C-alpha positions as CSV (number, residue, x, y, z in Angstrom):
1,M,-22.5,9.5,22.9
2,S,-25.6,9.7,21.1
3,N,-26.4,7.0,18.0
4,E,-27.7,10.2,16.4
5,E,-24.3,12.0,15.7
6,Y,-23.7,8.8,13.4
7,G,-26.4,10.6,11.1
8,P,-27.9,8.5,8.3
9,L,-24.8,5.7,9.5
10,A,-26.6,5.4,13.2
11,F,-28.5,2.2,12.0
12,L,-25.4,0.2,10.3
13,I,-23.8,-0.1,14.2
14,G,-23.8,-3.6,15.2
15,C,-22.8,-7.0,13.5
16,W,-25.0,-8.2,10.3
17,D,-24.9,-11.0,7.8
18,N,-26.9,-12.1,5.0
19,G,-28.1,-15.5,6.9
20,S,-27.5,-19.2,6.6
21,E,-28.2,-19.0,2.5
22,C,-25.7,-17.7,0.2
23,S,-28.0,-15.0,-1.0
24,G,-25.2,-12.6,-2.3
25,E,-24.8,-12.3,-5.6
26,N,-21.1,-11.4,-7.0
27,R,-20.1,-10.5,-10.8
28,A,-16.5,-10.5,-11.3
29,P,-13.6,-11.8,-13.4
30,D,-12.9,-14.7,-13.9
31,P,-9.0,-16.4,-14.0
32,D,-9.5,-15.9,-18.1
33,R,-10.7,-12.0,-17.3
34,N,-14.5,-13.4,-18.3
35,V,-17.6,-13.2,-16.6
36,E,-18.0,-15.2,-13.3
37,N,-21.2,-15.1,-11.2
38,T,-21.0,-16.2,-8.0
39,K,-23.2,-16.6,-4.7
40,F,-21.5,-15.8,-1.8
41,K,-22.6,-15.8,2.7
42,Q,-21.1,-12.6,4.2
43,E,-20.3,-10.8,7.5
44,M,-20.2,-7.4,8.5
45,T,-19.4,-5.2,11.7
46,F,-19.4,-1.7,12.3
47,E,-18.4,-0.3,15.4
48,P,-18.5,3.5,16.8
49,I,-15.5,4.6,17.3
50,G,-16.8,8.4,18.0
51,D,-15.9,11.7,17.2
52,V,-12.7,12.5,15.2
53,A,-11.2,16.0,15.2
54,N,-9.7,17.5,12.4
55,H,-8.8,21.1,13.6
56,E,-12.3,22.7,13.5
57,Q,-14.2,19.4,11.4
58,V,-15.7,16.9,13.4
59,L,-16.6,13.6,12.1
60,F,-18.3,10.5,13.5
61,A,-16.9,7.0,12.7
62,L,-17.7,4.1,12.5
63,R,-15.0,1.1,12.0
64,Y,-16.1,-1.2,9.5
65,K,-15.1,-4.8,8.6
66,T,-17.0,-7.3,6.2
67,M,-15.7,-10.8,5.0
68,A,-17.2,-12.8,2.3
69,W,-17.1,-16.7,1.3
70,E,-18.3,-18.2,-2.0
71,E,-21.2,-21.3,-1.8
72,G,-19.3,-24.1,-1.1
73,S,-15.7,-22.3,0.1
74,T,-14.6,-22.3,3.7
75,D,-11.7,-19.9,2.9
76,P,-13.1,-16.0,2.7
77,F,-12.7,-14.6,-1.0
78,H,-13.0,-11.7,-0.2
79,E,-12.3,-8.9,3.0
80,E,-12.5,-5.2,3.2
81,V,-11.4,-3.3,7.0
82,G,-12.0,0.9,7.1
83,Y,-14.4,3.4,8.3
84,W,-17.9,4.7,7.1
85,I,-17.8,8.2,8.4
86,W,-20.4,11.0,9.0
87,D,-19.9,14.6,8.3
88,S,-22.4,16.5,10.1
89,Q,-21.4,20.3,8.6
90,D,-21.2,19.3,5.2
91,K,-23.7,16.5,5.0
92,Q,-21.2,14.0,3.5
93,V,-21.3,10.2,3.9
94,L,-17.4,8.8,3.2
95,K,-16.4,5.1,2.9
96,S,-12.5,5.0,3.5
97,F,-11.5,1.5,3.6
98,I,-8.6,-0.9,1.8
99,V,-8.9,-4.2,0.2
100,P,-5.5,-6.7,0.8
101,R,-5.4,-7.2,-2.9
102,G,-3.3,-3.7,-2.7
103,I,-6.3,-1.2,-3.2
104,S,-7.7,1.4,-0.8
105,V,-10.9,3.6,-1.8
106,N,-12.2,7.3,-0.7
107,A,-15.5,7.6,-1.5
108,G,-18.2,9.8,-0.7
109,G,-21.6,11.2,-1.1
110,T,-23.7,14.1,0.4
111,S,-26.8,13.1,2.6
112,S,-29.0,14.0,5.0
113,S,-29.0,13.0,8.5
114,D,-32.0,11.3,8.7
115,A,-31.8,9.1,5.0
116,K,-32.5,5.9,5.1
117,K,-30.8,5.5,1.8
118,F,-27.5,6.8,0.5
119,K,-24.8,6.7,-2.4
120,V,-21.0,7.2,-2.2
121,E,-18.9,7.3,-4.9
122,A,-14.9,7.2,-5.7
123,K,-13.6,8.4,-9.1
124,L,-9.9,7.6,-10.5
125,G,-7.4,10.7,-10.2
126,S,-10.3,12.7,-8.1
127,E,-8.1,14.5,-5.5
128,T,-11.2,13.9,-2.6
129,Y,-13.1,10.8,-3.4
130,G,-10.7,8.5,-5.4
131,I,-9.0,5.4,-6.2
132,C,-5.4,4.3,-5.5
133,S,-3.8,0.7,-6.8
134,N,-0.9,-1.3,-6.7
135,K,1.2,-1.4,-9.8
136,F,-0.2,-4.5,-11.0
137,L,-3.7,-3.8,-10.8
138,D,-3.1,-0.3,-12.3
139,E,-1.7,-2.1,-15.5
140,E,-4.1,-5.3,-15.4
141,F,-7.6,-4.5,-13.7
142,K,-7.5,-0.3,-13.2
143,S,-10.2,0.8,-11.2
144,V,-11.8,4.0,-12.4
145,S,-14.8,4.4,-10.5
146,Y,-16.5,2.9,-7.4
147,E,-20.0,3.5,-6.1
148,I,-21.8,2.1,-3.3
149,E,-25.8,2.5,-2.1
150,I,-27.4,1.6,1.2
151,A,-30.9,1.2,1.5
152,Q,-32.3,0.6,5.5
153,I,-35.0,-1.7,4.4
154,D,-36.4,-1.7,8.1
155,E,-34.5,-1.4,11.6
156,N,-33.3,-5.1,11.3
157,S,-32.2,-5.3,7.5
158,F,-30.4,-3.2,4.8
159,S,-29.3,-4.2,1.3
160,Y,-26.7,-2.6,-0.7
161,D,-25.5,-2.6,-4.1
162,E,-22.1,-1.6,-5.2
163,D,-20.4,-1.4,-8.9
164,T,-16.7,-1.0,-9.2
165,Q,-15.8,-0.3,-13.0
166,I,-12.4,-1.8,-13.9
167,K,-10.4,-1.0,-16.9
168,I,-9.2,-4.7,-17.9
169,K,-5.8,-4.7,-19.8
170,N,-6.6,-5.6,-23.7
171,Q,-10.4,-5.3,-23.3
172,N,-12.2,-2.4,-25.1
173,D,-15.4,-2.3,-22.7
174,I,-15.5,-1.4,-18.6
175,F,-16.2,-4.4,-16.8
176,H,-18.5,-3.5,-14.1
177,H,-17.4,-5.8,-10.9
178,T,-20.8,-5.8,-8.8
179,E,-21.8,-6.9,-6.0
180,K,-25.3,-6.9,-3.9
181,N,-27.0,-8.5,-1.0
182,V,-29.5,-8.0,2.3
183,M,-27.9,-7.7,5.4
184,R,-29.8,-8.5,8.2
185,R,-29.0,-7.5,12.0
186,L,-27.8,-10.5,14.6
187,L,-29.9,-10.2,17.6
């Protein structure tokens, strides 16, 4: 199996972290539903699982997981598991994942096979690239859109910039739950 079959996802294969410092930046709702800014440490793994056939459609998938720890904490505050997928025929990158708070996201976007930067998005109500939440989150913290942009810096580092737009109950403005980090390959 050749890594080039993974298109723009090929460089992600492997294990990553953001070094020994808590350099990740997270903007999220605090317990009172105001803004809380925290720094965090993060680990990511992208494992190739080969081709996945949907009848005549052939996709190449990376099994994905990430965990993050707020500065000063030994307990993770965030975890995701899922897949990053390359559809070479339709030139689509997909990120399909779940978070153990009761939310699942299937995000997608168009990319070239040799792109060093790509973006995927999901919108509430979309039948293709959408968001589904449990009852509590839907009523109290409704995710209305999600997007993440990945940019390869070099062979051993990449950055990401993520924005989940949330409609918080009894608040007029959309809350931008943002996260960004620079990840380095573990050699």
